[in-house]
C-alpha angles and dihedrals in degrees: 000000000000118000119284120236108259094243090052093051090047093050091049092051092050087062095045097259111132109208100223116191095243094058122093122225088252091055091047091049089052090052090049090049090052089052089051092049090050088055091048090052091050090048091051090049089053089052093048092048090054097250090116118039114234091240089060097043097091091053090053091049092050091049090050092050090051088057091062103054091147090073089067094050113099113247090238088068096051094078133057 
């Protein structure tokens, strides 16, 4: 794997994805996506349990999505 851009490696680490040297950007993106989906599942569970009102759920999902901007960055821009 070629070296990740520093801001990409930092963003991965913020979400608990350690960018090990043997992983490709595609593999790292998949790990990040899994972390995102785990967060979505937790958010849904909070909504189902009544902690988040249904009318506010979409706002929470949008805020969560905004916290994972790396998922929208093309893989070609992950590496230097």
